[in-house]
C-alpha positions as CSV (number, residue, x, y, z in Angstrom):
1,X,-0.1,-0.1,0.1
2,X,2.9,2.5,0.8
3,X,4.0,1.4,-3.1
4,X,0.3,2.4,-4.1
5,X,0.7,6.0,-2.1
6,X,4.2,6.6,-3.1
7,X,2.9,6.2,-7.0
8,X,0.1,8.4,-6.9
9,X,2.5,11.1,-4.9
10,X,4.8,10.6,-7.8
11,X,2.2,11.2,-10.2
12,X,1.1,14.2,-8.8
13,X,4.6,16.0,-8.6
14,X,4.9,15.3,-12.0
15,X,1.6,16.8,-12.9
16,X,2.9,19.8,-10.7
17,X,5.7,20.4,-12.7
18,X,3.9,20.1,-15.7
19,X,1.9,22.9,-14.9
20,X,4.8,25.2,-13.6
21,X,6.8,24.5,-16.8
22,X,3.8,25.5,-19.3
23,X,3.1,28.2,-17.2
24,X,-0.4,27.6,-16.1
25,X,-0.7,29.9,-13.3
26,X,-4.3,28.9,-12.3
27,X,-3.9,25.2,-12.8
28,X,-1.1,25.3,-10.7
29,X,-2.6,27.1,-7.8
30,X,-5.3,24.6,-8.0
31,X,-3.4,21.8,-7.9
32,X,-1.2,23.3,-4.8
33,X,-4.8,23.8,-3.0
34,X,-5.4,20.1,-3.9
35,X,-1.8,19.0,-2.6
36,X,-2.3,20.9,0.5
37,X,-5.2,19.2,1.4
38,X,-4.2,15.8,0.0
39,X,-3.9,14.5,4.0
40,X,-7.9,15.0,3.9
41,X,-8.7,13.1,1.0
42,X,-5.7,10.7,0.1
43,X,-5.8,8.5,3.0
44,X,-9.5,7.9,2.3
45,X,-8.8,7.5,-1.3
46,X,-5.6,4.3,-0.7
47,X,-8.0,2.6,2.2
48,X,-11.2,2.5,0.0
49,X,-9.0,1.2,-3.2
50,X,-7.8,-1.4,-0.8
51,X,-11.1,-2.9,0.3
52,X,-12.5,-2.5,-3.0
53,X,-9.9,-4.7,-4.0
54,X,-10.0,-7.2,-0.8
55,X,-13.7,-7.7,-1.4
56,X,-13.3,-8.3,-5.3
57,X,-10.6,-10.7,-4.4
58,X,-12.8,-12.5,-1.5
59,X,-16.0,-12.5,-4.3
60,X,-13.9,-13.9,-6.9
61,X,-14.3,-17.0,-8.9
62,X,-14.3,-20.5,-6.5
63,X,-15.0,-18.0,-3.2
64,X,-18.4,-18.1,-3.5
65,X,-20.6,-15.5,-2.7
66,X,-19.1,-12.4,-1.0
67,X,-21.6,-10.9,1.5
68,X,-19.5,-7.5,3.4
69,X,-21.5,-7.0,6.7
70,X,-22.5,-4.3,8.7
71,X,-24.3,-3.7,5.6
72,X,-28.0,-2.0,5.0
73,X,-29.9,-5.0,6.1
74,X,-27.7,-6.2,8.7
75,X,-26.5,-3.8,11.4
76,X,-23.7,-4.0,13.4
77,X,-25.8,-6.1,16.3
78,X,-26.5,-8.6,13.3
79,X,-22.5,-9.0,12.4
80,X,-22.0,-9.8,16.4
81,X,-24.6,-12.7,15.8
82,X,-23.6,-13.8,12.5
83,X,-19.6,-13.7,13.9
84,X,-21.0,-16.1,16.7
85,X,-23.0,-18.1,14.7
86,X,-21.5,-21.6,14.6
87,X,-22.5,-21.6,10.8
88,X,-19.7,-19.3,10.2
89,X,-17.2,-21.8,11.1
90,X,-15.0,-21.7,8.0
91,X,-11.8,-19.8,8.0
92,X,-9.9,-20.2,4.8
93,X,-11.3,-22.8,2.4
94,X,-12.6,-21.6,-0.5
95,X,-11.9,-18.0,0.3
96,X,-9.6,-16.0,-2.5
97,X,-8.9,-13.6,0.8
98,X,-7.5,-16.4,2.5
99,X,-5.2,-17.5,0.2
100,X,-4.1,-13.6,-0.1
101,X,-3.4,-14.0,4.0
102,X,-1.9,-17.4,3.5
103,X,1.2,-15.7,1.3
104,X,1.4,-12.9,3.7
105,X,1.8,-14.9,6.7
106,X,4.0,-17.7,5.3
107,X,5.9,-19.6,6.3
108,X,3.7,-21.8,8.8
109,X,0.0,-20.3,7.7
110,X,-0.8,-23.9,7.6
111,X,-0.4,-23.9,11.5
112,X,-1.6,-20.4,12.2
113,X,-4.8,-20.7,14.8
114,X,-6.4,-17.9,12.7
115,X,-6.5,-20.1,9.2
116,X,-6.9,-23.6,10.2
117,X,-10.2,-25.1,9.1
118,X,-12.2,-26.8,12.2
119,X,-11.0,-30.6,12.5
120,X,-8.4,-33.0,14.4
121,X,-5.8,-30.8,13.4
122,X,-7.2,-27.8,14.6
123,X,-7.9,-29.4,18.1
124,X,-4.5,-30.1,18.2
125,X,-3.0,-26.5,17.7
126,X,-5.8,-25.6,20.3
127,X,-4.7,-27.8,22.6
128,X,-1.0,-26.9,22.5
129,X,-2.1,-23.3,22.4
130,X,-3.9,-23.8,25.7
131,X,-0.6,-25.5,27.1
132,X,1.5,-22.7,26.3
133,X,-0.8,-20.4,27.7
134,X,-1.7,-22.0,30.7
135,X,0.9,-19.4,32.6
136,X,0.6,-18.4,36.2
137,X,-1.0,-15.1,36.3
138,X,1.2,-14.0,38.9
139,X,4.2,-14.8,36.5
140,X,2.9,-12.5,34.0
141,X,2.2,-9.7,35.9
142,X,5.8,-9.8,37.5
143,X,7.1,-10.2,33.8
144,X,5.5,-7.7,32.4
145,X,6.1,-5.3,34.8
146,X,9.8,-5.9,34.4
147,X,9.7,-5.3,30.9
148,X,7.6,-2.4,31.0
149,X,9.9,-0.7,33.9
150,X,13.2,-1.6,31.9
151,X,11.5,0.1,28.7
152,X,10.7,2.9,30.0
153,X,14.2,3.8,31.9
154,X,15.7,3.9,28.1
155,X,13.7,6.9,27.0
156,X,16.0,9.7,27.1
157,X,15.1,13.3,25.9
158,X,12.4,14.1,23.3
159,X,11.9,11.5,20.3
160,X,9.3,11.2,17.7
161,X,8.4,7.3,17.7
162,X,5.6,5.3,16.1
163,X,4.0,3.9,19.2
164,X,3.1,0.4,17.9
165,X,7.1,-0.3,17.0
166,X,8.2,1.1,20.3
167,X,6.0,-1.3,22.3
168,X,7.4,-4.3,20.1
169,X,10.8,-4.7,21.6
170,X,9.0,-4.3,25.3
171,X,6.5,-7.4,24.0
172,X,9.4,-9.2,22.2
173,X,11.1,-9.7,25.4
174,X,8.2,-10.3,27.8
175,X,7.3,-13.0,25.3
176,X,10.2,-14.9,24.7
177,X,10.8,-15.5,28.4
178,X,7.6,-16.3,29.1
179,X,7.7,-19.2,26.3
180,X,11.5,-20.2,26.8
181,X,12.1,-19.2,30.3
182,X,15.1,-16.7,30.0
183,X,15.6,-13.4,28.6
184,X,16.4,-12.6,25.0
185,X,19.4,-11.1,23.8
186,X,19.9,-8.0,22.0
187,X,20.5,-10.0,19.0
188,X,17.5,-12.1,19.0
189,X,15.2,-9.3,20.4
190,X,16.2,-7.4,17.1
191,X,15.7,-10.7,14.9
192,X,11.9,-10.9,16.7
193,X,10.9,-7.2,16.2
194,X,12.0,-7.4,12.8
195,X,10.3,-10.6,11.9
196,X,7.4,-9.2,13.5
197,X,7.4,-5.6,12.1
198,X,8.1,-7.3,8.2
199,X,4.5,-9.4,8.6
200,X,2.7,-6.6,9.9
201,X,3.9,-4.1,7.1
202,X,3.3,-7.2,4.4
203,X,-0.5,-7.6,5.6
204,X,-0.7,-3.4,5.3
205,X,1.3,-3.8,1.7
206,X,4.0,-1.7,3.0
207,X,7.1,-4.0,2.6
208,X,7.5,-7.1,0.6
209,X,8.1,-10.4,2.5
210,X,11.7,-10.6,4.3
211,X,11.9,-14.7,4.3
212,X,15.0,-14.8,5.7
213,X,14.1,-12.7,8.6
214,X,11.1,-14.9,9.0
215,X,12.7,-18.0,8.9
216,X,15.5,-17.3,11.1
217,X,12.8,-16.8,13.7
218,X,11.2,-20.2,12.8
219,X,14.6,-21.7,12.9
220,X,15.5,-20.3,16.1
221,X,12.4,-21.5,17.8
222,X,13.3,-25.3,16.3
223,X,16.8,-24.9,17.9
224,X,15.4,-24.0,21.3
225,X,13.0,-26.5,21.5
226,X,15.2,-29.2,20.3
227,X,17.5,-27.9,23.4
228,X,14.8,-28.5,25.7
229,X,14.1,-24.7,26.6
230,X,10.7,-26.0,26.3
231,X,9.0,-27.4,29.5
232,X,7.9,-30.9,28.7
233,X,4.7,-30.0,30.3
234,X,3.8,-27.6,28.0
235,X,4.6,-30.1,24.9
236,X,3.5,-33.6,25.8
237,X,0.5,-34.3,24.3
238,X,0.1,-32.4,21.7
239,X,0.9,-34.2,18.6
240,X,2.4,-31.5,17.3
241,X,6.3,-32.3,15.6
242,X,9.1,-30.1,16.6
243,X,8.7,-28.1,13.1
244,X,4.9,-27.6,13.4
245,X,5.6,-26.4,16.9
246,X,8.9,-24.0,15.8
247,X,5.9,-22.7,12.9
248,X,3.3,-22.3,16.0
249,X,5.9,-20.4,18.1
250,X,6.8,-18.1,15.3
251,X,3.7,-17.3,14.0
252,X,1.5,-17.6,16.8
253,X,3.4,-15.7,19.5
254,X,6.4,-14.3,17.9
255,X,4.5,-12.4,15.2
256,X,1.0,-12.3,16.1
257,X,1.5,-12.1,19.9
258,X,3.9,-9.4,19.6
259,X,1.9,-7.5,17.0
260,X,-1.5,-7.4,18.5
261,X,0.1,-6.6,21.7
262,X,1.8,-3.8,20.4
263,X,-0.9,-1.9,18.5
264,X,-3.2,-2.5,21.4
265,X,-1.0,-0.7,23.5
266,X,-0.5,1.8,21.0
267,X,-4.5,2.2,21.1
268,X,-4.5,2.2,25.3
269,X,-1.6,4.9,25.2
270,X,-3.6,7.3,22.6
271,X,-6.6,6.9,24.8
272,X,-4.9,7.8,28.1
273,X,-3.7,10.7,26.7
274,X,-6.7,12.1,25.3
275,X,-8.4,10.9,29.0
276,X,-6.6,12.5,31.7
277,X,-9.4,11.6,34.4
278,X,-9.1,8.0,33.2
279,X,-5.4,8.1,33.2
280,X,-5.1,9.5,37.0
281,X,-7.8,6.6,37.7
282,X,-6.0,3.7,36.7
283,X,-3.0,5.6,38.1
284,X,-4.5,4.9,41.8
285,X,-2.9,2.5,43.3
286,X,-6.1,1.1,44.7
287,X,-7.6,0.8,41.7
288,X,-9.7,-2.0,41.0
289,X,-9.2,-4.8,38.9
290,X,-13.1,-4.1,37.2
291,X,-11.8,-0.8,36.6
292,X,-8.7,-1.6,34.3
293,X,-10.2,-4.8,32.5
294,X,-13.3,-2.2,31.5
295,X,-10.6,0.3,30.2
296,X,-8.9,-2.6,28.3
297,X,-12.2,-3.6,26.9
298,X,-13.6,-0.6,25.9
299,X,-10.1,0.0,23.7
300,X,-10.9,-3.0,22.3
301,X,-14.5,-2.1,21.2
302,X,-13.4,1.2,19.7
303,X,-10.1,-0.1,18.1
304,X,-10.6,-3.6,16.9
305,X,-7.1,-5.0,16.1
306,X,-8.8,-6.2,12.9
307,X,-10.8,-4.2,10.8
308,X,-12.0,-7.2,8.3
309,X,-12.3,-10.5,9.2
310,X,-13.5,-13.4,6.9
311,X,-15.8,-16.1,7.6
312,X,-17.1,-19.0,5.4
313,X,-20.7,-20.2,6.0
314,X,-20.7,-23.9,5.9
315,X,-24.5,-24.3,6.7
316,X,-27.5,-22.4,6.8
317,X,-27.4,-19.3,9.0
318,X,-30.6,-17.1,10.2
319,X,-29.6,-13.8,11.7
320,X,-32.9,-13.1,13.0
321,X,-33.1,-16.4,15.4
322,X,-29.4,-15.2,16.4
323,X,-30.3,-11.8,17.3
324,X,-33.8,-13.0,19.1
325,X,-31.5,-15.1,21.2
326,X,-29.3,-12.8,22.1
327,X,-32.6,-9.9,22.5
328,X,-34.0,-12.4,25.0
329,X,-30.7,-13.0,26.8
330,X,-29.2,-9.3,26.6
331,X,-30.6,-6.8,25.5
332,X,-35.0,-6.8,25.7
333,X,-36.1,-3.9,24.4
334,X,-33.4,-3.0,21.9
335,X,-34.8,-3.0,18.2
336,X,-32.7,-4.7,15.3
337,X,-32.9,-3.0,12.0
338,X,-32.5,-6.5,10.8
339,X,-35.5,-8.5,9.2
340,X,-35.5,-12.3,9.1
341,X,-32.2,-12.7,6.9
342,X,-31.3,-16.4,6.0
343,X,-28.1,-17.2,4.2
344,X,-28.2,-20.6,2.5
345,X,-25.4,-21.0,0.0
346,X,-23.2,-24.1,1.1
347,X,-20.1,-21.9,1.2
348,X,-20.6,-17.9,1.3
349,X,-17.7,-16.4,1.8
350,X,-18.4,-13.7,4.3
351,X,-16.1,-10.3,4.8
352,X,-17.2,-9.4,8.4
353,X,-16.3,-5.6,9.0
354,X,-16.0,-4.2,13.1
């Protein structure tokens, strides 16, 4: 996407130079005004282009009938009901957009929890993830506090940073010690951050894939597994090979884990900078755990980490029934703007936008 933006800007600069050379004063003035206003319209143009392209890929030959929600018939509540429906359990098979994501996530998309279809292999990966994440909360809190304090101490003077990238070394070190039980060297931290950064920048169409950087993390994880760095209780009974575990760690933890933790903290930091009363409340020693959880949940609600999530309907889904269940459970007086919507296409690829 950065390449596309650069192309648009380059073309526009050529137009400006042409106007200047031809002495077209009014056209030049108009072009300068449009250029100065570009921060207002250019990002929207780029995002709209990306959305249309992804939608066309997702609705292409072999992908089934594409449905983008929320839309005029299915509101945000309908989106949540459809996303929660067991009928929308398919993840990748038959979706052109998934094929694109597999390219972006390589190596190891076939073992990434977000990309595997339901079935025995998904159950294996799910069991391994549960065992790896079965960590004492006190240990998590201690490690987070240690790395956060260390990271903040490294700040000196005034510096312009990209918050997501600034948080990445913090979570790379935290996740490394959480998984392997020891601190990562500076060289390993740089390798982990480079890997995570390349994957997310590729997903945003801002970089080409750096396969050397990605494979370096996979081989590192494989070496640590063979050296016995993972406790046997974390790996016994999963049924995954050493190679599959290495791909799961490099993609699920040292890619998605680092990126999503960093992006979530970026949104939380910006929210705290704008909401001083919330920041002061969270800084109190006796702040309640419920208040902290509420702040995190509100940040995730306002700024979801995924702007697009695709699912494939593998059976009939009746949104109205789903909504009525939720209405009886949670919101007895809320009115839904959706009439009875029944999706019967066996393998419909749905682009679900939060």
